[in-house]
Structures are given as structure tokens and as C-alpha cells.
KEMI-799921 format. One record per atom (N, C-alpha, C): residue number from 1; x, y, z; residue in one letter; atom name. Coordinates in Angstrom, 3 decimals. Example, Ala and Ser with C-alpha at 12.3 -4.5 7.8 and 13.67 -1.06 7.14 Angstrom:
residues 2
R	i	X	Y	Z	aa	at
R	1	13.190	-5.690	7.800	A	N
R	1	12.300	-4.500	7.800	A	CA
R	1	13.200	-3.300	7.800	A	C
R	2	12.850	-2.250	7.080	S	N
R	2	13.670	-1.060	7.140	S	CA
R	2	12.900	0.030	7.870	S	C
***
This chain:
residues 87
R	i	X	Y	Z	aa	at
R	1	1.228	-1.771	13.743	M	N
R	1	1.229	-1.467	12.631	M	CA
R	1	0.944	-2.966	11.824	M	C
R	2	0.525	-2.699	10.601	K	N
R	2	0.139	-4.146	9.896	K	CA
R	2	0.809	-4.015	8.703	K	C
R	3	1.240	-4.623	7.651	E	N
R	3	1.933	-4.580	6.752	E	CA
R	3	1.320	-5.748	5.390	E	C
R	4	1.094	-4.874	4.220	I	N
R	4	0.224	-5.759	3.386	I	CA
R	4	1.479	-5.473	2.310	I	C
R	5	1.486	-6.595	1.430	R	N
R	5	2.802	-6.425	0.425	R	CA
R	5	1.956	-6.739	-0.988	R	C
R	6	2.387	-6.341	-2.186	F	N
R	6	2.468	-6.779	-3.387	F	CA
R	6	3.742	-6.754	-4.009	F	C
R	7	3.464	-7.433	-4.976	G	N
R	7	4.232	-7.583	-6.078	G	CA
R	7	3.891	-6.835	-7.191	G	C
R	8	4.867	-5.870	-8.372	P	N
R	8	4.945	-5.073	-9.405	P	CA
R	8	3.656	-5.478	-10.194	P	C
R	9	3.221	-6.872	-10.316	N	N
R	9	2.445	-7.294	-11.653	N	CA
R	9	1.025	-8.077	-10.626	N	C
R	10	0.987	-7.175	-9.693	T	N
R	10	-0.645	-7.512	-8.599	T	CA
R	10	-1.878	-7.457	-9.556	T	C
R	11	-2.507	-8.657	-9.272	D	N
R	11	-3.825	-8.306	-10.321	D	CA
R	11	-4.847	-7.488	-9.491	D	C
R	12	-6.074	-6.799	-10.100	D	N
R	12	-7.202	-6.061	-9.617	D	CA
R	12	-7.446	-7.099	-8.407	D	C
R	13	-7.962	-8.481	-8.864	H	N
R	13	-9.036	-9.061	-7.882	H	CA
R	13	-8.140	-8.933	-6.683	H	C
R	14	-6.657	-9.440	-6.419	D	N
R	14	-6.114	-9.428	-5.525	D	CA
R	14	-5.512	-8.056	-4.779	D	C
R	15	-5.920	-7.052	-5.667	F	N
R	15	-5.590	-5.531	-5.137	F	CA
R	15	-6.876	-5.338	-4.273	F	C
R	16	-8.215	-5.483	-4.683	N	N
R	16	-9.143	-5.307	-4.016	N	CA
R	16	-9.217	-5.802	-2.502	N	C
R	17	-8.885	-7.141	-2.897	F	N
R	17	-9.009	-7.964	-1.662	F	CA
R	17	-7.879	-7.568	-0.622	F	C
R	18	-6.751	-7.171	-1.035	K	N
R	18	-5.695	-6.505	-0.091	K	CA
R	18	-6.318	-5.133	0.329	K	C
R	19	-6.972	-4.345	-0.190	V	N
R	19	-7.585	-2.841	0.011	V	CA
R	19	-8.375	-3.095	1.110	V	C
R	20	-9.488	-4.405	1.188	K	N
R	20	-10.555	-4.750	2.128	K	CA
R	20	-9.600	-5.225	3.315	K	C
R	21	-8.319	-5.926	3.479	H	N
R	21	-8.153	-5.880	4.557	H	CA
R	21	-7.529	-4.684	5.150	H	C
R	22	-6.828	-3.527	4.288	A	N
R	22	-6.408	-2.673	4.855	A	CA
R	22	-7.351	-1.765	5.417	A	C
R	23	-8.960	-1.768	4.950	I	N
R	23	-10.036	-0.952	5.697	I	CA
R	23	-10.053	-1.440	6.882	I	C
R	24	-10.063	-2.763	7.304	N	N
R	24	-10.236	-3.949	8.506	N	CA
R	24	-9.037	-2.924	9.285	N	C
R	25	-8.237	-3.287	9.060	F	N
R	25	-6.887	-2.552	9.942	F	CA
R	25	-6.828	-1.331	10.433	F	C
R	26	-7.702	-0.383	9.285	L	N
R	26	-7.432	1.120	9.717	L	CA
R	26	-8.622	1.046	10.768	L	C
R	27	-10.031	0.295	10.236	G	N
R	27	-10.989	0.547	11.276	G	CA
R	27	-10.903	0.077	12.540	G	C
R	28	-9.291	-0.948	12.756	E	N
R	28	-9.243	-1.473	13.955	E	CA
R	28	-8.115	-0.436	14.571	E	C
R	29	-7.937	0.716	13.680	G	N
R	29	-6.914	1.748	14.948	G	CA
R	29	-5.577	1.426	14.385	G	C
R	30	-5.206	0.597	13.162	A	N
R	30	-3.957	0.216	13.040	A	CA
R	30	-3.355	0.885	11.727	A	C
R	31	-1.746	1.384	12.254	K	N
R	31	-1.444	1.928	10.613	K	CA
R	31	-1.326	0.708	9.705	K	C
R	32	-1.407	0.857	8.475	V	N
R	32	-1.189	0.174	7.620	V	CA
R	32	0.259	0.355	6.300	V	C
R	33	1.173	-0.503	6.253	K	N
R	33	2.321	0.119	5.539	K	CA
R	33	2.018	-1.227	4.442	K	C
R	34	2.419	-0.694	3.109	A	N
R	34	1.917	-1.280	1.749	A	CA
R	34	3.182	-1.346	1.288	A	C
R	35	3.729	-2.151	0.763	S	N
R	35	4.620	-2.177	0.048	S	CA
R	35	5.028	-3.320	-1.092	S	C
R	36	5.688	-2.594	-2.008	V	N
R	36	5.951	-3.522	-3.209	V	CA
R	36	7.473	-3.972	-3.041	V	C
R	37	7.018	-5.424	-3.114	F	N
R	37	8.797	-5.766	-3.122	F	CA
R	37	9.223	-6.302	-5.016	F	C
R	38	10.462	-5.984	-5.015	F	N
R	38	10.750	-6.368	-6.655	F	CA
R	38	12.045	-7.345	-6.366	F	C
R	39	11.781	-8.494	-7.347	R	N
R	39	12.420	-9.597	-7.104	R	CA
R	39	13.173	-9.585	-8.552	R	C
R	40	14.437	-10.068	-8.517	G	N
R	40	15.329	-10.129	-9.523	G	CA
R	40	15.459	-8.954	-10.210	G	C
R	41	14.693	-9.147	-11.736	R	N
R	41	14.850	-8.167	-12.626	R	CA
R	41	13.935	-7.475	-12.705	R	C
R	42	12.631	-7.484	-12.025	S	N
R	42	11.328	-6.709	-11.535	S	CA
R	42	11.683	-5.312	-11.136	S	C
R	43	12.920	-5.221	-10.743	I	N
R	43	13.024	-3.943	-10.538	I	CA
R	43	12.878	-2.693	-11.418	I	C
R	44	13.055	-3.065	-12.695	V	N
R	44	12.982	-1.941	-13.779	V	CA
R	44	11.031	-1.520	-13.886	V	C
R	45	10.466	-2.251	-13.218	Y	N
R	45	9.229	-1.996	-13.104	Y	CA
R	45	8.847	-1.166	-12.055	Y	C
R	46	9.431	-0.241	-11.621	K	N
R	46	9.556	0.768	-10.408	K	CA
R	46	8.718	2.067	-10.614	K	C
R	47	8.113	2.167	-11.641	E	N
R	47	7.103	3.016	-11.791	E	CA
R	47	5.676	2.566	-11.868	E	C
R	48	5.497	1.275	-12.069	R	N
R	48	4.750	0.312	-11.993	R	CA
R	48	4.287	0.200	-10.305	R	C
R	49	5.197	-0.393	-9.929	G	N
R	49	5.163	-0.575	-8.444	G	CA
R	49	4.649	1.050	-7.681	G	C
R	50	5.050	2.034	-7.988	E	N
R	50	4.654	3.360	-7.471	E	CA
R	50	3.267	3.463	-7.964	E	C
R	51	2.667	3.277	-8.866	I	N
R	51	1.420	3.697	-9.786	I	CA
R	51	0.467	2.816	-8.969	I	C
R	52	0.544	1.858	-8.327	L	N
R	52	0.075	0.619	-7.438	L	CA
R	52	-0.464	1.156	-6.102	L	C
R	53	1.111	1.624	-5.142	L	N
R	53	0.891	2.043	-4.574	L	CA
R	53	0.000	3.583	-3.930	L	C
R	54	0.071	4.180	-5.355	L	N
R	54	-0.763	5.500	-5.121	L	CA
R	54	-1.983	5.453	-5.446	L	C
R	55	-2.353	4.409	-6.300	K	N
R	55	-3.624	3.831	-6.365	K	CA
R	55	-4.412	2.945	-5.240	K	C
R	56	-2.989	2.488	-4.218	F	N
R	56	-3.901	1.835	-3.075	F	CA
R	56	-4.092	3.306	-1.951	F	C
R	57	-3.096	4.088	-2.243	A	N
R	57	-3.859	5.149	-1.012	A	CA
R	57	-4.841	5.799	-1.258	A	C
R	58	-5.353	6.183	-2.637	Q	N
R	58	-6.349	6.586	-3.179	Q	CA
R	58	-7.626	5.655	-2.858	Q	C
R	59	-7.453	4.424	-2.967	A	N
R	59	-8.622	3.434	-2.613	A	CA
R	59	-9.060	3.640	-1.026	A	C
R	60	-7.912	4.019	-0.175	L	N
R	60	-8.285	4.620	1.204	L	CA
R	60	-8.291	5.679	1.615	L	C
R	61	-8.803	6.735	0.564	E	N
R	61	-8.887	7.890	1.062	E	CA
R	61	-9.701	8.516	2.026	E	C
R	62	-10.728	7.283	2.246	E	N
R	62	-11.997	7.849	3.095	E	CA
R	62	-11.855	7.509	4.242	E	C
R	63	-10.826	6.117	4.846	H	N
R	63	-10.551	5.498	5.848	H	CA
R	63	-9.130	6.158	6.134	H	C
R	64	-8.476	6.563	5.871	G	N
R	64	-7.153	7.286	6.431	G	CA
R	64	-6.307	8.048	5.575	G	C
R	65	-5.558	8.439	6.466	K	N
R	65	-4.569	9.278	5.644	K	CA
R	65	-2.880	9.209	5.130	K	C
R	66	-2.435	9.538	4.318	V	N
R	66	-1.366	9.201	3.974	V	CA
R	66	0.056	9.354	4.795	V	C
R	67	0.640	8.773	5.401	E	N
R	67	1.602	9.626	6.284	E	CA
R	67	3.073	9.480	5.606	E	C
R	68	3.069	8.783	4.917	Q	N
R	68	4.501	8.819	4.079	Q	CA
R	68	4.470	8.388	2.597	Q	C
R	69	4.907	9.023	1.693	L	N
R	69	4.454	8.868	0.034	L	CA
R	69	5.459	7.776	-0.307	L	C
R	70	5.203	7.237	-1.499	P	N
R	70	6.048	6.179	-2.041	P	CA
R	70	7.384	6.184	-1.845	P	C
R	71	8.283	5.486	-1.097	K	N
R	71	9.360	5.554	-0.957	K	CA
R	71	10.449	4.227	-1.236	K	C
R	72	11.349	4.221	-2.252	L	N
R	72	11.868	3.200	-2.576	L	CA
R	72	13.520	3.076	-1.651	L	C
R	73	13.169	1.767	-0.902	E	N
R	73	14.604	1.423	-0.025	E	CA
R	73	15.063	0.180	-0.433	E	C
R	74	16.326	0.066	-1.475	G	N
R	74	16.771	-1.308	-1.724	G	CA
R	74	15.790	-1.870	-2.633	G	C
R	75	15.090	-2.968	-2.281	K	N
R	75	14.029	-3.325	-3.518	K	CA
R	75	12.679	-3.501	-3.041	K	C
R	76	12.287	-2.783	-2.054	N	N
R	76	11.028	-2.606	-1.461	N	CA
R	76	10.851	-0.992	-1.636	N	C
R	77	9.717	-1.014	-2.138	M	N
R	77	8.594	0.558	-2.172	M	CA
R	77	7.652	0.444	-0.973	M	C
R	78	7.899	1.353	-0.457	S	N
R	78	6.936	1.663	0.641	S	CA
R	78	6.012	2.857	0.818	S	C
R	79	4.429	2.606	1.331	I	N
R	79	3.995	4.019	1.869	I	CA
R	79	2.787	3.452	3.200	I	C
R	80	3.338	4.454	3.743	L	N
R	80	2.420	4.613	4.940	L	CA
R	80	0.746	5.430	5.203	L	C
R	81	0.084	4.867	5.453	V	N
R	81	-1.269	5.395	5.774	V	CA
R	81	-1.774	4.816	7.094	V	C
R	82	-1.952	5.842	7.826	Q	N
R	82	-2.507	6.247	9.371	Q	CA
R	82	-3.952	6.370	9.218	Q	C
R	83	-5.008	5.628	10.231	P	N
R	83	-6.225	5.785	10.322	P	CA
R	83	-6.675	7.109	10.900	P	C
R	84	-7.809	7.495	10.238	K	N
R	84	-8.508	8.873	10.225	K	CA
R	84	-9.178	8.906	11.767	K	C
R	85	-9.088	10.147	12.701	A	N
R	85	-9.460	10.202	13.803	A	CA
R	85	-11.102	10.223	14.010	A	C
R	86	-11.562	9.093	14.703	K	N
R	86	-13.038	9.076	14.941	K	CA
R	86	-13.575	10.196	15.630	K	C
R	87	-14.632	10.295	14.862	K	N
R	87	-15.541	11.537	15.483	K	CA
R	87	-16.256	11.310	16.586	K	C
***
């Protein structure tokens, strides 16, 4: 399992860079756990973190399928994506 971490205010370029890495990980057959970490008062942006993770899952739609929808655990919100079966 590989983990990719985001902040709640991650920019588009950083987001796209991490999506490319996730596509490589899924191509190798590894599961990808994407998490948004909230530091200090950034926990008030929970909606922004959830939108970011759903956007991430949508970007990986053709390479993997979502195993676990966004779930908040303490100060981390995470999503789990597993690779699609090879044909």
C-alpha cells in the first residue's frame, strides 16, 4: 500500500503531480491511500478536504476503483483506491 498526503489547500499543479504518482502505483498493482491532513485550525475546512479526495478518486477512475469513501479519523481524512483487475 502506498500513501499520498495532501493539505486542505493543495494547488492544482501539486494535485496533478500526485495523481500521476498514484497512477504509477496503481499500475504496479499497489493500493493507494490518499489522505488529507489537517493541522491546527485547518480542521474547519473539512468540506474542502472531502472535495479534494473525491476529485482525486474521479481522476483515478479509469485506473482503479474506490474501496473506501472519504472517512475522517482524528485530524486525517482518507480514501482507499485499489487497482482495477488486469485484462
